[in-house]
One Martini backbone bead per residue (centre of mass of N, CA, C, O) as a GRO file, in nm:
protein
  326
    1MET     BB    1  10.951   7.177  10.271
    2SER     BB    2  10.854   7.472  10.282
    3ALA     BB    3  10.858   7.742  10.029
    4PRO     BB    4  10.921   7.980   9.843
    5GLY     BB    5  10.862   8.119   9.571
    6LYS     BB    6  11.018   8.232   9.302
    7ASN     BB    7  10.996   8.562   9.424
    8ASN     BB    8  10.873   8.615   9.705
    9LEU     BB    9  10.567   8.684   9.610
   10ILE     BB   10  10.235   8.737   9.547
   11THR     BB   11  10.282   8.676   9.228
   12ASP     BB   12  10.309   8.359   9.268
   13ILE     BB   13  10.011   8.379   9.231
   14ASP     BB   14   9.795   8.268   9.021
   15GLY     BB   15   9.625   8.572   8.909
   16ILE     BB   16   9.837   8.783   9.027
   17GLN     BB   17   9.872   9.140   9.042
   18VAL     BB   18  10.116   9.418   9.063
   19GLY     BB   19  10.096   9.776   9.134
   20ASN     BB   20  10.294  10.081   9.131
   21ALA     BB   21  10.283  10.419   9.280
   22HIS     BB   22  10.437  10.756   9.291
   23ASP     BB   23  10.498  11.072   9.477
   24ALA     BB   24  10.772  11.245   9.564
   25ALA     BB   25  10.661  11.525   9.650
   26VAL     BB   26  10.428  11.406   9.838
   27LYS     BB   27  10.502  11.134   9.973
   28THR     BB   28  10.345  10.897   9.802
   29GLY     BB   29  10.114  10.605   9.747
   30SER     BB   30  10.017  10.316   9.536
   31SER     BB   31   9.836  10.000   9.533
   32VAL     BB   32   9.767   9.705   9.323
   33ILE     BB   33   9.545   9.420   9.318
   34VAL     BB   34   9.502   9.189   9.060
   35CYS     BB   35   9.225   8.998   8.928
   36ASP     BB   36   9.300   8.715   8.692
   37PRO     BB   37   9.045   8.650   8.764
   38PRO     BB   38   8.816   8.690   8.968
   39CYS     BB   39   8.780   8.697   9.331
   40VAL     BB   40   8.753   8.582   9.623
   41GLY     BB   41   8.659   8.774   9.920
   42ALA     BB   42   8.808   8.927  10.221
   43VAL     BB   43   8.788   9.070  10.566
   44ALA     BB   44   8.996   9.221  10.832
   45VAL     BB   45   8.933   9.434  11.119
   46ALA     BB   46   9.149   9.571  11.397
   47GLY     BB   47   9.168   9.859  11.407
   48GLY     BB   48   9.070  10.178  11.554
   49GLY     BB   49   9.145  10.350  11.253
   50PRO     BB   50   8.992  10.297  10.983
   51GLY     BB   51   9.026  10.297  10.606
   52THR     BB   52   8.757  10.219  10.383
   53ARG     BB   53   8.634  10.014  10.095
   54GLU     BB   54   8.388   9.781  10.044
   55THR     BB   55   8.381   9.575  10.297
   56ASP     BB   56   8.081   9.491  10.326
   57LEU     BB   57   8.075   9.329  10.051
   58LEU     BB   58   8.257   9.079  10.189
   59ASP     BB   59   8.040   8.949  10.306
   60ALA     BB   60   7.895   8.633  10.293
   61ASP     BB   61   7.580   8.766  10.250
   62LYS     BB   62   7.650   8.891   9.986
   63LEU     BB   63   7.610   8.917   9.649
   64VAL     BB   64   7.908   8.975   9.603
   65GLU     BB   65   8.194   8.732   9.560
   66GLN     BB   66   8.375   8.920   9.369
   67VAL     BB   67   8.690   9.060   9.273
   68ASN     BB   68   8.912   9.273   9.080
   69ALA     BB   69   9.035   9.454   9.321
   70ILE     BB   70   9.299   9.601   9.528
   71THR     BB   71   9.360   9.880   9.744
   72LEU     BB   72   9.659  10.054   9.845
   73SER     BB   73   9.703  10.361  10.046
   74GLY     BB   74   9.778  10.660  10.081
   75GLY     BB   75   9.618  10.967  10.225
   76SER     BB   76   9.403  10.863  10.363
   77ALA     BB   77   9.096  10.949  10.260
   78TYR     BB   78   9.210  11.036   9.984
   79GLY     BB   79   9.317  10.739   9.900
   80LEU     BB   80   9.040  10.611   9.811
   81ALA     BB   81   9.064  10.723   9.509
   82ALA     BB   82   9.230  10.495   9.385
   83ALA     BB   83   8.981  10.311   9.332
   84ASP     BB   84   8.848  10.494   9.124
   85GLY     BB   85   9.066  10.467   8.908
   86VAL     BB   86   9.052  10.160   8.880
   87ALA     BB   87   8.750  10.133   8.815
   88ALA     BB   88   8.750  10.306   8.558
   89ALA     BB   89   8.955  10.133   8.398
   90LEU     BB   90   8.805   9.861   8.417
   91GLY     BB   91   8.540   9.958   8.292
   92ALA     BB   92   8.669  10.033   8.013
   93ARG     BB   93   8.731   9.710   7.976
   94GLY     BB   94   8.460   9.549   8.081
   95GLN     BB   95   8.482   9.521   8.390
   96GLY     BB   96   8.263   9.342   8.611
   97PHE     BB   97   7.957   9.377   8.750
   98ALA     BB   98   7.643   9.204   8.648
   99MET     BB   99   7.303   9.123   8.613
  100GLY     BB  100   7.353   9.167   8.298
  101ASP     BB  101   7.371   9.165   7.934
  102ARG     BB  102   7.417   9.511   7.870
  103PRO     BB  103   7.547   9.748   7.654
  104ASP     BB  104   7.402  10.013   7.809
  105VAL     BB  105   7.541   9.881   8.076
  106PRO     BB  106   7.771   9.918   8.294
  107LYS     BB  107   8.003   9.783   8.462
  108THR     BB  108   8.107   9.692   8.808
  109PRO     BB  109   8.376   9.737   8.970
  110ILE     BB  110   8.543   9.555   9.232
  111VAL     BB  111   8.714   9.788   9.475
  112PRO     BB  112   8.862   9.748   9.736
  113GLY     BB  113   8.997   9.937  10.031
  114ALA     BB  114   9.295  10.092  10.184
  115ILE     BB  115   9.445  10.311  10.434
  116LEU     BB  116   9.704  10.546  10.512
  117TYR     BB  117   9.899  10.768  10.717
  118ASP     BB  118  10.100  11.046  10.532
  119LEU     BB  119  10.050  11.368  10.580
  120ALA     BB  120  10.312  11.414  10.806
  121ASN     BB  121  10.598  11.353  10.615
  122GLY     BB  122  10.677  11.637  10.432
  123GLY     BB  123  10.515  11.661  10.199
  124ASP     BB  124  10.333  11.795   9.931
  125LYS     BB  125   9.983  11.884  10.022
  126SER     BB  126   9.906  12.125   9.801
  127TRP     BB  127   9.626  12.015   9.615
  128GLY     BB  128   9.355  12.096   9.691
  129GLU     BB  129   9.114  11.961   9.456
  130THR     BB  130   9.378  11.757   9.354
  131PRO     BB  131   9.438  11.480   9.437
  132PRO     BB  132   9.658  11.200   9.333
  133TYR     BB  133   9.503  10.912   9.366
  134ARG     BB  134   9.358  10.846   9.107
  135ALA     BB  135   9.617  10.851   8.934
  136LEU     BB  136   9.775  10.642   9.100
  137GLY     BB  137   9.585  10.407   9.052
  138GLN     BB  138   9.620  10.404   8.739
  139SER     BB  139   9.928  10.370   8.739
  140ALA     BB  140   9.934  10.104   8.894
  141LEU     BB  141   9.766   9.943   8.692
  142ALA     BB  142   9.958   9.987   8.446
  143ALA     BB  143  10.201   9.834   8.624
  144ALA     BB  144  10.097   9.561   8.628
  145THR     BB  145  10.227   9.241   8.753
  146ASP     BB  146  10.337   8.883   8.761
  147GLY     BB  147  10.606   8.970   8.882
  148THR     BB  148  10.822   9.190   8.965
  149PHE     BB  149  10.873   9.426   9.244
  150GLN     BB  150  10.897   9.683   9.448
  151LEU     BB  151  11.031   9.749   9.759
  152GLY     BB  152  10.960   9.954  10.019
  153ALA     BB  153  10.987  10.253   9.856
  154ALA     BB  154  10.663  10.181   9.761
  155GLY     BB  155  10.381  10.272   9.694
  156ALA     BB  156  10.203  10.264   9.984
  157GLY     BB  157  10.511  10.275  10.129
  158TYR     BB  158  10.662  10.544  10.054
  159GLY     BB  159  10.552  10.730  10.329
  160ALA     BB  160  10.620  10.538  10.555
  161ARG     BB  161  10.599  10.433  10.910
  162ALA     BB  162  10.784  10.228  11.156
  163GLY     BB  163  10.761  10.395  11.381
  164ARG     BB  164  11.095  10.532  11.379
  165HIS     BB  165  11.091  10.400  11.104
  166ALA     BB  166  11.096  10.307  10.801
  167GLY     BB  167  10.871  10.216  10.593
  168GLY     BB  168  10.679   9.975  10.376
  169LEU     BB  169  10.691   9.743  10.115
  170GLY     BB  170  10.572   9.404  10.139
  171SER     BB  171  10.675   9.056  10.056
  172ALA     BB  172  10.548   8.708  10.031
  173SER     BB  173  10.598   8.343  10.012
  174ILE     BB  174  10.433   8.007   9.991
  175VAL     BB  175  10.503   7.648   9.947
  176THR     BB  176  10.385   7.344   9.971
  177ASP     BB  177  10.426   7.010   9.937
  178ASP     BB  178  10.104   6.998   9.828
  179GLY     BB  179  10.071   7.298   9.660
  180MET     BB  180  10.015   7.533   9.838
  181SER     BB  181   9.951   7.889   9.800
  182VAL     BB  182  10.102   8.188   9.956
  183GLY     BB  183  10.048   8.547   9.978
  184ALA     BB  184  10.197   8.879  10.052
  185LEU     BB  185  10.083   9.223  10.106
  186VAL     BB  186  10.243   9.526  10.254
  187ALA     BB  187  10.177   9.828  10.443
  188VAL     BB  188  10.402   9.995  10.670
  189ASN     BB  189  10.243  10.222  10.939
  190SER     BB  190  10.321  10.189  11.239
  191PHE     BB  191  10.327  10.245  11.573
  192GLY     BB  192  10.480  10.014  11.609
  193SER     BB  193  10.744   9.791  11.638
  194VAL     BB  194  10.963   9.561  11.449
  195TYR     BB  195  11.166   9.579  11.684
  196MET     BB  196  11.366   9.471  11.920
  197PRO     BB  197  11.463   9.599  12.194
  198GLY     BB  198  11.806   9.678  12.150
  199THR     BB  199  11.789   9.575  11.847
  200ASP     BB  200  11.817   9.436  11.495
  201ALA     BB  201  11.573   9.259  11.547
  202PHE     BB  202  11.299   9.103  11.452
  203TRP     BB  203  11.005   8.980  11.561
  204ALA     BB  204  10.998   8.783  11.288
  205TRP     BB  205  11.256   8.595  11.291
  206PRO     BB  206  11.141   8.291  11.322
  207PHE     BB  207  11.017   8.318  11.002
  208GLU     BB  208  11.263   8.327  10.849
  209ILE     BB  209  11.392   8.303  10.502
  210ASP     BB  210  11.692   8.327  10.375
  211HIS     BB  211  11.755   8.622  10.472
  212GLU     BB  212  11.513   8.826  10.373
  213PHE     BB  213  11.574   9.035  10.651
  214GLY     BB  214  11.914   8.988  10.733
  215GLY     BB  215  11.941   8.774  10.998
  216ALA     BB  216  11.880   8.888  11.263
  217ARG     BB  217  11.955   8.832  11.616
  218PRO     BB  218  11.903   8.776  11.929
  219PRO     BB  219  12.003   8.731  12.218
  220ALA     BB  220  11.995   8.453  12.415
  221SER     BB  221  11.913   8.645  12.682
  222TYR     BB  222  11.656   8.754  12.588
  223ARG     BB  223  11.407   8.985  12.729
  224ALA     BB  224  11.086   9.089  12.745
  225ASP     BB  225  10.926   9.390  12.805
  226ALA     BB  226  10.601   9.475  12.857
  227GLU     BB  227  10.682   9.815  12.854
  228ASP     BB  228  10.874   9.774  12.597
  229TRP     BB  229  10.849   9.931  12.264
  230GLY     BB  230  11.076  10.087  12.170
  231ALA     BB  231  11.042  10.211  11.828
  232ALA     BB  232  10.798  10.358  11.876
  233LYS     BB  233  10.588  10.592  11.856
  234GLN     BB  234  10.545  10.924  11.946
  235ASN     BB  235  10.278  11.091  12.015
  236PRO     BB  236  10.016  10.986  11.908
  237GLN     BB  237   9.763  11.001  11.653
  238PRO     BB  238   9.476  10.962  11.532
  239GLY     BB  239   9.519  10.794  11.216
  240GLU     BB  240   9.861  10.767  11.180
  241ASN     BB  241   9.817  10.443  11.169
  242THR     BB  242   9.913  10.151  10.960
  243THR     BB  243   9.832   9.810  10.848
  244ILE     BB  244   9.815   9.697  10.511
  245ALA     BB  245   9.668   9.397  10.357
  246CYS     BB  246   9.734   9.102  10.137
  247ILE     BB  247   9.597   8.785  10.068
  248ALA     BB  248   9.697   8.498   9.867
  249THR     BB  249   9.537   8.215   9.699
  250ASP     BB  250   9.495   7.904   9.504
  251VAL     BB  251   9.269   7.827   9.688
  252ALA     BB  252   8.953   7.727   9.723
  253LEU     BB  253   8.707   7.964   9.850
  254THR     BB  254   8.485   8.071  10.044
  255PRO     BB  255   8.383   8.347  10.197
  256GLY     BB  256   8.398   8.217  10.482
  257GLN     BB  257   8.684   8.099  10.456
  258ALA     BB  258   8.827   8.366  10.393
  259LYS     BB  259   8.756   8.498  10.665
  260ARG     BB  260   8.914   8.301  10.841
  261VAL     BB  261   9.190   8.367  10.719
  262ALA     BB  262   9.189   8.666  10.790
  263ASN     BB  263   9.176   8.633  11.097
  264MET     BB  264   9.440   8.465  11.115
  265ALA     BB  265   9.635   8.673  10.973
  266LEU     BB  266   9.651   8.885  11.202
  267ALA     BB  267   9.877   8.736  11.361
  268GLY     BB  268  10.112   8.848  11.188
  269MET     BB  269  10.115   9.128  11.315
  270SER     BB  270  10.172   9.032  11.615
  271ARG     BB  271  10.458   8.900  11.526
  272ALA     BB  272  10.583   9.197  11.398
  273ILE     BB  273  10.423   9.395  11.606
  274ARG     BB  274  10.496   9.646  11.876
  275PRO     BB  275  10.223   9.739  11.899
  276VAL     BB  276   9.883   9.634  11.808
  277PHE     BB  277   9.564   9.737  11.744
  278ALA     BB  278   9.533  10.022  11.802
  279PRO     BB  279   9.364  10.317  11.819
  280PHE     BB  280   9.576  10.434  11.591
  281ASP     BB  281   9.497  10.197  11.410
  282GLY     BB  282   9.412  10.055  11.057
  283ASP     BB  283   9.399   9.746  11.052
  284VAL     BB  284   9.420   9.537  10.746
  285VAL     BB  285   9.283   9.227  10.589
  286PHE     BB  286   9.300   9.071  10.291
  287VAL     BB  287   9.138   8.811  10.084
  288LEU     BB  288   9.241   8.588   9.812
  289SER     BB  289   9.084   8.363   9.565
  290THR     BB  290   9.174   8.187   9.263
  291ALA     BB  291   9.087   7.880   9.231
  292LYS     BB  292   9.308   7.659   9.105
  293GLN     BB  293   9.236   7.480   9.363
  294PRO     BB  294   9.138   7.268   9.585
  295LEU     BB  295   9.047   7.200   9.895
  296PRO     BB  296   9.171   6.990  10.090
  297GLU     BB  297   9.141   6.698  10.251
  298PRO     BB  298   9.051   6.807  10.529
  299SER     BB  299   8.921   7.113  10.533
  300PRO     BB  300   8.961   7.229  10.824
  301LEU     BB  301   9.263   7.165  10.841
  302ASN     BB  302   9.354   7.320  10.576
  303LEU     BB  303   9.241   7.592  10.665
  304THR     BB  304   9.431   7.617  10.904
  305ARG     BB  305   9.690   7.613  10.742
  306LEU     BB  306   9.631   7.867  10.578
  307GLY     BB  307   9.611   8.067  10.816
  308GLU     BB  308   9.902   8.018  10.919
  309LEU     BB  309  10.048   8.088  10.658
  310ALA     BB  310   9.943   8.376  10.643
  311ALA     BB  311  10.068   8.479  10.905
  312ASN     BB  312  10.367   8.416  10.843
  313THR     BB  313  10.384   8.569  10.570
  314LEU     BB  314  10.311   8.846  10.685
  315ALA     BB  315  10.542   8.875  10.884
  316ARG     BB  316  10.761   8.866  10.667
  317ALA     BB  317  10.661   9.108  10.496
  318ILE     BB  318  10.696   9.324  10.708
  319ALA     BB  319  11.001   9.296  10.753
  320ARG     BB  320  11.080   9.327  10.455
  321GLY     BB  321  10.974   9.615  10.406
  322VAL     BB  322  11.158   9.754  10.617
  323HIS     BB  323  11.429   9.650  10.522
  324GLU     BB  324  11.409   9.774  10.232
  325ALA     BB  325  11.376  10.078  10.336
  326GLN     BB  326  11.681  10.103  10.454
   0.00000   0.00000   0.00000
């Protein structure tokens, strides 16, 4: 059977590094997923109130087909500056896209990103003209590792809320019997609840592996009420909720194939959060392909397997992030 990778983290995918940084006083943070070497990327946007950077560049018909890093950040629109810090640091290292090799022309790092809203969580947001996110992005990059990293109240999930519960940063991975690897990283700040109403069981419980998020199960007689959202947020305001995620795989994908995986991965959010993709949410899923191995034949069937693995792994990562935050 398929099983999690060594650390049950997105960094189990060879070529992927993750770094986190937070500001306790501001009650916010940023995360960066670094591609070494650059990866084919794609994105799917499903929420009604997204905040993103350079996502148009990930369309399959665009010039640039590889990205250097992805940023996930708190801070609403201010948090998009985390990608500025990452891009500046990578550019100083000589990394990025270039039309030609000219020493007098700097390369342009490709760093798409997405943000969540944590401005009303009680932290000190009196930053005037110097929001902390550019610096947080650079600190997260400096902390990037291909090993273990903190989950829960960490990185982009530091100031997040999942319904009426603490949100957080989650991650998970899976490796198939024939060697395909998929990992997920997610910052959960959803309007909807990750818990089944009236229980301590996660909606994602059927996909749990080895009690990775506590092992709670609903009663055998449990029936879901279509209008009972449980511990969802009350009196939501537009733009205050979002689940932002990144999927990585070691299987080689074209930009079009990566887009299909991203679209399928969105199902992981609907398996773990209820309701989801609301007008109040800015839900986004990025996909990265490190291309360490070819997509097995028959390609359409195995692409379908990858998309389903991405959805299941994302659902697990969402529940794990909230579990760790408790």
